[in-house]
Chimera marker file (.cmm) of the C-alpha trace (Angstrom):
<marker_set name="trace">
<marker id="1" x="0.002" y="0.029" z="-0.010" r="1" g="1" b="0" radius="0.5"/>
<marker id="2" x="2.938" y="2.385" z="0.559" r="1" g="1" b="0" radius="0.5"/>
<marker id="3" x="3.885" y="2.092" z="-2.998" r="1" g="1" b="0" radius="0.5"/>
<marker id="4" x="0.297" y="2.867" z="-4.169" r="1" g="1" b="0" radius="0.5"/>
<marker id="5" x="0.308" y="5.962" z="-1.909" r="1" g="1" b="0" radius="0.5"/>
<marker id="6" x="3.683" y="7.035" z="-3.362" r="1" g="1" b="0" radius="0.5"/>
<marker id="7" x="2.176" y="6.780" z="-6.886" r="1" g="1" b="0" radius="0.5"/>
<marker id="8" x="-0.826" y="8.760" z="-5.818" r="1" g="1" b="0" radius="0.5"/>
<marker id="9" x="1.481" y="11.568" z="-4.571" r="1" g="1" b="0" radius="0.5"/>
<marker id="10" x="3.448" y="11.489" z="-7.886" r="1" g="1" b="0" radius="0.5"/>
<marker id="11" x="0.158" y="11.845" z="-9.785" r="1" g="1" b="0" radius="0.5"/>
<marker id="12" x="-0.748" y="14.789" z="-7.542" r="1" g="1" b="0" radius="0.5"/>
<marker id="13" x="2.583" y="16.554" z="-8.136" r="1" g="1" b="0" radius="0.5"/>
<marker id="14" x="2.139" y="15.927" z="-11.924" r="1" g="1" b="0" radius="0.5"/>
<marker id="15" x="-1.279" y="17.624" z="-11.866" r="1" g="1" b="0" radius="0.5"/>
<marker id="16" x="0.155" y="20.475" z="-9.862" r="1" g="1" b="0" radius="0.5"/>
<marker id="17" x="2.813" y="20.949" z="-12.394" r="1" g="1" b="0" radius="0.5"/>
<marker id="18" x="0.294" y="20.726" z="-15.190" r="1" g="1" b="0" radius="0.5"/>
<marker id="19" x="-1.737" y="23.512" z="-13.559" r="1" g="1" b="0" radius="0.5"/>
<marker id="20" x="1.495" y="25.613" z="-13.415" r="1" g="1" b="0" radius="0.5"/>
<marker id="21" x="1.986" y="24.977" z="-17.140" r="1" g="1" b="0" radius="0.5"/>
<marker id="22" x="5.172" y="22.929" z="-16.664" r="1" g="1" b="0" radius="0.5"/>
<marker id="23" x="5.641" y="20.352" z="-19.384" r="1" g="1" b="0" radius="0.5"/>
<marker id="24" x="7.239" y="17.037" z="-18.366" r="1" g="1" b="0" radius="0.5"/>
<marker id="25" x="9.840" y="15.661" z="-20.790" r="1" g="1" b="0" radius="0.5"/>
<marker id="26" x="8.723" y="12.071" z="-20.374" r="1" g="1" b="0" radius="0.5"/>
<marker id="27" x="6.398" y="9.815" z="-18.368" r="1" g="1" b="0" radius="0.5"/>
<marker id="28" x="7.122" y="9.276" z="-14.793" r="1" g="1" b="0" radius="0.5"/>
<marker id="29" x="8.639" y="5.910" z="-13.954" r="1" g="1" b="0" radius="0.5"/>
<marker id="30" x="8.509" y="4.476" z="-10.515" r="1" g="1" b="0" radius="0.5"/>
<marker id="31" x="10.738" y="1.557" z="-9.561" r="1" g="1" b="0" radius="0.5"/>
<marker id="32" x="9.742" y="-1.179" z="-7.104" r="1" g="1" b="0" radius="0.5"/>
<marker id="33" x="11.658" y="-4.166" z="-5.831" r="1" g="1" b="0" radius="0.5"/>
<marker id="34" x="8.523" y="-6.237" z="-5.066" r="1" g="1" b="0" radius="0.5"/>
<marker id="35" x="7.616" y="-8.201" z="-8.206" r="1" g="1" b="0" radius="0.5"/>
<marker id="36" x="4.119" y="-9.002" z="-6.906" r="1" g="1" b="0" radius="0.5"/>
<marker id="37" x="3.311" y="-5.351" z="-6.518" r="1" g="1" b="0" radius="0.5"/>
<marker id="38" x="4.439" y="-4.682" z="-10.068" r="1" g="1" b="0" radius="0.5"/>
<marker id="39" x="2.320" y="-7.624" z="-11.341" r="1" g="1" b="0" radius="0.5"/>
<marker id="40" x="-0.670" y="-6.480" z="-9.242" r="1" g="1" b="0" radius="0.5"/>
<marker id="41" x="-0.666" y="-2.993" z="-10.840" r="1" g="1" b="0" radius="0.5"/>
<marker id="42" x="-0.187" y="-4.322" z="-14.367" r="1" g="1" b="0" radius="0.5"/>
<marker id="43" x="-2.843" y="-7.097" z="-14.233" r="1" g="1" b="0" radius="0.5"/>
<marker id="44" x="-6.446" y="-6.261" z="-13.465" r="1" g="1" b="0" radius="0.5"/>
<marker id="45" x="-7.410" y="-9.944" z="-13.085" r="1" g="1" b="0" radius="0.5"/>
<marker id="46" x="-5.379" y="-10.199" z="-9.850" r="1" g="1" b="0" radius="0.5"/>
<marker id="47" x="-7.606" y="-7.527" z="-8.174" r="1" g="1" b="0" radius="0.5"/>
<marker id="48" x="-10.389" y="-9.991" z="-7.817" r="1" g="1" b="0" radius="0.5"/>
<marker id="49" x="-8.271" y="-12.150" z="-5.445" r="1" g="1" b="0" radius="0.5"/>
<marker id="50" x="-7.850" y="-9.416" z="-2.888" r="1" g="1" b="0" radius="0.5"/>
<marker id="51" x="-10.245" y="-9.354" z="0.044" r="1" g="1" b="0" radius="0.5"/>
<marker id="52" x="-9.411" y="-5.703" z="1.120" r="1" g="1" b="0" radius="0.5"/>
<marker id="53" x="-9.213" y="-3.627" z="-2.156" r="1" g="1" b="0" radius="0.5"/>
<marker id="54" x="-8.516" y="-0.027" z="-1.707" r="1" g="1" b="0" radius="0.5"/>
<marker id="55" x="-9.955" y="2.626" z="-4.092" r="1" g="1" b="0" radius="0.5"/>
<marker id="56" x="-6.383" y="3.864" z="-4.589" r="1" g="1" b="0" radius="0.5"/>
<marker id="57" x="-5.330" y="0.540" z="-6.191" r="1" g="1" b="0" radius="0.5"/>
<marker id="58" x="-8.004" y="0.852" z="-8.888" r="1" g="1" b="0" radius="0.5"/>
<marker id="59" x="-7.013" y="4.496" z="-9.447" r="1" g="1" b="0" radius="0.5"/>
<marker id="60" x="-3.376" y="3.652" z="-9.865" r="1" g="1" b="0" radius="0.5"/>
<marker id="61" x="-4.106" y="0.635" z="-12.017" r="1" g="1" b="0" radius="0.5"/>
<marker id="62" x="-6.091" y="2.873" z="-14.350" r="1" g="1" b="0" radius="0.5"/>
<marker id="63" x="-3.094" y="5.191" z="-14.697" r="1" g="1" b="0" radius="0.5"/>
<marker id="64" x="-0.801" y="2.313" z="-15.508" r="1" g="1" b="0" radius="0.5"/>
<marker id="65" x="-3.271" y="0.781" z="-17.910" r="1" g="1" b="0" radius="0.5"/>
<marker id="66" x="-3.603" y="4.156" z="-19.811" r="1" g="1" b="0" radius="0.5"/>
<marker id="67" x="0.200" y="4.541" z="-19.919" r="1" g="1" b="0" radius="0.5"/>
<marker id="68" x="0.126" y="7.725" z="-17.959" r="1" g="1" b="0" radius="0.5"/>
<marker id="69" x="2.858" y="6.412" z="-15.705" r="1" g="1" b="0" radius="0.5"/>
<marker id="70" x="5.191" y="3.412" z="-15.799" r="1" g="1" b="0" radius="0.5"/>
<marker id="71" x="5.865" y="1.044" z="-13.004" r="1" g="1" b="0" radius="0.5"/>
<marker id="72" x="9.227" y="-0.804" z="-13.271" r="1" g="1" b="0" radius="0.5"/>
<marker id="73" x="10.779" y="-3.663" z="-11.437" r="1" g="1" b="0" radius="0.5"/>
<marker id="74" x="14.350" y="-3.447" z="-9.969" r="1" g="1" b="0" radius="0.5"/>
<marker id="75" x="15.808" y="-6.501" z="-8.454" r="1" g="1" b="0" radius="0.5"/>
<marker id="76" x="16.577" y="-6.285" z="-4.716" r="1" g="1" b="0" radius="0.5"/>
<marker id="77" x="20.326" y="-6.667" z="-5.198" r="1" g="1" b="0" radius="0.5"/>
<marker id="78" x="20.266" y="-3.568" z="-7.416" r="1" g="1" b="0" radius="0.5"/>
<marker id="79" x="18.107" y="-1.494" z="-5.080" r="1" g="1" b="0" radius="0.5"/>
<marker id="80" x="20.346" y="1.367" z="-3.912" r="1" g="1" b="0" radius="0.5"/>
<marker id="81" x="17.915" y="2.600" z="-1.256" r="1" g="1" b="0" radius="0.5"/>
<marker id="82" x="18.352" y="-0.605" z="0.656" r="1" g="1" b="0" radius="0.5"/>
<marker id="83" x="21.560" y="0.689" z="2.132" r="1" g="1" b="0" radius="0.5"/>
<marker id="84" x="19.607" y="3.350" z="3.938" r="1" g="1" b="0" radius="0.5"/>
<marker id="85" x="16.873" y="1.050" z="5.232" r="1" g="1" b="0" radius="0.5"/>
<marker id="86" x="18.739" y="-2.159" z="6.264" r="1" g="1" b="0" radius="0.5"/>
<marker id="87" x="21.385" y="-2.570" z="8.931" r="1" g="1" b="0" radius="0.5"/>
<marker id="88" x="24.945" y="-3.245" z="7.818" r="1" g="1" b="0" radius="0.5"/>
<marker id="89" x="26.553" y="-6.550" z="8.583" r="1" g="1" b="0" radius="0.5"/>
<marker id="90" x="28.813" y="-6.725" z="11.548" r="1" g="1" b="0" radius="0.5"/>
<link id1="1" id2="2" r="1" g="1" b="0" radius="0.2"/>
<link id1="2" id2="3" r="1" g="1" b="0" radius="0.2"/>
<link id1="3" id2="4" r="1" g="1" b="0" radius="0.2"/>
<link id1="4" id2="5" r="1" g="1" b="0" radius="0.2"/>
<link id1="5" id2="6" r="1" g="1" b="0" radius="0.2"/>
<link id1="6" id2="7" r="1" g="1" b="0" radius="0.2"/>
<link id1="7" id2="8" r="1" g="1" b="0" radius="0.2"/>
<link id1="8" id2="9" r="1" g="1" b="0" radius="0.2"/>
<link id1="9" id2="10" r="1" g="1" b="0" radius="0.2"/>
<link id1="10" id2="11" r="1" g="1" b="0" radius="0.2"/>
<link id1="11" id2="12" r="1" g="1" b="0" radius="0.2"/>
<link id1="12" id2="13" r="1" g="1" b="0" radius="0.2"/>
<link id1="13" id2="14" r="1" g="1" b="0" radius="0.2"/>
<link id1="14" id2="15" r="1" g="1" b="0" radius="0.2"/>
<link id1="15" id2="16" r="1" g="1" b="0" radius="0.2"/>
<link id1="16" id2="17" r="1" g="1" b="0" radius="0.2"/>
<link id1="17" id2="18" r="1" g="1" b="0" radius="0.2"/>
<link id1="18" id2="19" r="1" g="1" b="0" radius="0.2"/>
<link id1="19" id2="20" r="1" g="1" b="0" radius="0.2"/>
<link id1="20" id2="21" r="1" g="1" b="0" radius="0.2"/>
<link id1="21" id2="22" r="1" g="1" b="0" radius="0.2"/>
<link id1="22" id2="23" r="1" g="1" b="0" radius="0.2"/>
<link id1="23" id2="24" r="1" g="1" b="0" radius="0.2"/>
<link id1="24" id2="25" r="1" g="1" b="0" radius="0.2"/>
<link id1="25" id2="26" r="1" g="1" b="0" radius="0.2"/>
<link id1="26" id2="27" r="1" g="1" b="0" radius="0.2"/>
<link id1="27" id2="28" r="1" g="1" b="0" radius="0.2"/>
<link id1="28" id2="29" r="1" g="1" b="0" radius="0.2"/>
<link id1="29" id2="30" r="1" g="1" b="0" radius="0.2"/>
<link id1="30" id2="31" r="1" g="1" b="0" radius="0.2"/>
<link id1="31" id2="32" r="1" g="1" b="0" radius="0.2"/>
<link id1="32" id2="33" r="1" g="1" b="0" radius="0.2"/>
<link id1="33" id2="34" r="1" g="1" b="0" radius="0.2"/>
<link id1="34" id2="35" r="1" g="1" b="0" radius="0.2"/>
<link id1="35" id2="36" r="1" g="1" b="0" radius="0.2"/>
<link id1="36" id2="37" r="1" g="1" b="0" radius="0.2"/>
<link id1="37" id2="38" r="1" g="1" b="0" radius="0.2"/>
<link id1="38" id2="39" r="1" g="1" b="0" radius="0.2"/>
<link id1="39" id2="40" r="1" g="1" b="0" radius="0.2"/>
<link id1="40" id2="41" r="1" g="1" b="0" radius="0.2"/>
<link id1="41" id2="42" r="1" g="1" b="0" radius="0.2"/>
<link id1="42" id2="43" r="1" g="1" b="0" radius="0.2"/>
<link id1="43" id2="44" r="1" g="1" b="0" radius="0.2"/>
<link id1="44" id2="45" r="1" g="1" b="0" radius="0.2"/>
<link id1="45" id2="46" r="1" g="1" b="0" radius="0.2"/>
<link id1="46" id2="47" r="1" g="1" b="0" radius="0.2"/>
<link id1="47" id2="48" r="1" g="1" b="0" radius="0.2"/>
<link id1="48" id2="49" r="1" g="1" b="0" radius="0.2"/>
<link id1="49" id2="50" r="1" g="1" b="0" radius="0.2"/>
<link id1="50" id2="51" r="1" g="1" b="0" radius="0.2"/>
<link id1="51" id2="52" r="1" g="1" b="0" radius="0.2"/>
<link id1="52" id2="53" r="1" g="1" b="0" radius="0.2"/>
<link id1="53" id2="54" r="1" g="1" b="0" radius="0.2"/>
<link id1="54" id2="55" r="1" g="1" b="0" radius="0.2"/>
<link id1="55" id2="56" r="1" g="1" b="0" radius="0.2"/>
<link id1="56" id2="57" r="1" g="1" b="0" radius="0.2"/>
<link id1="57" id2="58" r="1" g="1" b="0" radius="0.2"/>
<link id1="58" id2="59" r="1" g="1" b="0" radius="0.2"/>
<link id1="59" id2="60" r="1" g="1" b="0" radius="0.2"/>
<link id1="60" id2="61" r="1" g="1" b="0" radius="0.2"/>
<link id1="61" id2="62" r="1" g="1" b="0" radius="0.2"/>
<link id1="62" id2="63" r="1" g="1" b="0" radius="0.2"/>
<link id1="63" id2="64" r="1" g="1" b="0" radius="0.2"/>
<link id1="64" id2="65" r="1" g="1" b="0" radius="0.2"/>
<link id1="65" id2="66" r="1" g="1" b="0" radius="0.2"/>
<link id1="66" id2="67" r="1" g="1" b="0" radius="0.2"/>
<link id1="67" id2="68" r="1" g="1" b="0" radius="0.2"/>
<link id1="68" id2="69" r="1" g="1" b="0" radius="0.2"/>
<link id1="69" id2="70" r="1" g="1" b="0" radius="0.2"/>
<link id1="70" id2="71" r="1" g="1" b="0" radius="0.2"/>
<link id1="71" id2="72" r="1" g="1" b="0" radius="0.2"/>
<link id1="72" id2="73" r="1" g="1" b="0" radius="0.2"/>
<link id1="73" id2="74" r="1" g="1" b="0" radius="0.2"/>
<link id1="74" id2="75" r="1" g="1" b="0" radius="0.2"/>
<link id1="75" id2="76" r="1" g="1" b="0" radius="0.2"/>
<link id1="76" id2="77" r="1" g="1" b="0" radius="0.2"/>
<link id1="77" id2="78" r="1" g="1" b="0" radius="0.2"/>
<link id1="78" id2="79" r="1" g="1" b="0" radius="0.2"/>
<link id1="79" id2="80" r="1" g="1" b="0" radius="0.2"/>
<link id1="80" id2="81" r="1" g="1" b="0" radius="0.2"/>
<link id1="81" id2="82" r="1" g="1" b="0" radius="0.2"/>
<link id1="82" id2="83" r="1" g="1" b="0" radius="0.2"/>
<link id1="83" id2="84" r="1" g="1" b="0" radius="0.2"/>
<link id1="84" id2="85" r="1" g="1" b="0" radius="0.2"/>
<link id1="85" id2="86" r="1" g="1" b="0" radius="0.2"/>
<link id1="86" id2="87" r="1" g="1" b="0" radius="0.2"/>
<link id1="87" id2="88" r="1" g="1" b="0" radius="0.2"/>
<link id1="88" id2="89" r="1" g="1" b="0" radius="0.2"/>
<link id1="89" id2="90" r="1" g="1" b="0" radius="0.2"/>
</marker_set>
């Protein structure tokens, strides 16, 4: 759900920039190291299997389906933010 909220914030920032007449050079790409999250956002059939479906999830899926934003997968070993979130080995 945190990734869905991050996407919702990005969409809000894009709409703010659009109101300020700022043109974006390309589509926004958000990277995620959770392959099931990327699959869930790309495939609408998987939504029927969730018992607690948030409205945000459908909103973000619509944005991905209409190619307004791109969700990409990055393997965990290539995730540079993990250094800031996980403890270092002894």
